[in-house]
N, C-alpha and C positions, 0 to 999 in steps of 0.2 A: 504493499499499500504506500510505500515511500514515494512512488512516482504519480500517485493519483490524489489530487487534493480533496476529492469528495467521493464518498462511497455511499450508496443507498441501499439499505435493506428493506426490500418490499416484498410482501407475500401475504398469504391467508393469515387469518387470526390464529393465535395459539400455536405458531410453528417455531418459536424460539428466537425471533428477531430481537426482541429486547434483551433476552439473555446473552445472545451473541454480542450485542453492542455493549452491554455491560462487561462482558469478558474482555473484549478489545480495549475498553476504556480503562480497564484495571492496570494497564500498562503505566510504568512511571512517567509522569509529566502530562497525563492525559486527564482532561476535565470532562465530567459527564453531567449532562443536565437532562432532567425529564420534564416534559411539559404537563405532566400530571400534577406537578407542584404549582399551586395557585400563583405565587409570586413570580415564578419564572415564566409561567404562561402569560401573565399580565404584562411583563416587560417585553416579551417577545411579540405579543399581539399588538401592543400600543405603539411600539417603534421597533419593528423588525430590523430595519437597516442599522439602527443604532445598536441594538442588541448584538448583531453579528460583528459590526465594526469594533466593538469593545472587547472581542474575544482574541486571544492569541494562543498559538500552539495548537497542539492536536486537541480537538473537542469531540465528544460523542453526544448524540441526542436521541431521545425517545419522545415520540408525540402521540398522544391518544387519537383515536379515530375521529372524534368530533372536532378536535382541532384541525386535523388534516382536511376535513371536509369543509369547514368554515373558512379557514385560513388560505388553502392553497387552490380551492375551486370556487371562484366568484359566482 
């Protein structure tokens, strides 16, 4: 993954996507965010560009389906 700045884990529910993301994010220096956390979701939803702009280094995300549907599909 060192040559790919973005990796998307997409698939059916309950297939281990979040578990895999958490395992990958357990590496030293990687920060992990879940948008199931109300404060993180509010920051990302209210200012997505600012939220991403303020991140540095490797980052892992998990997003709940309602957020994906609302946020990524107008």
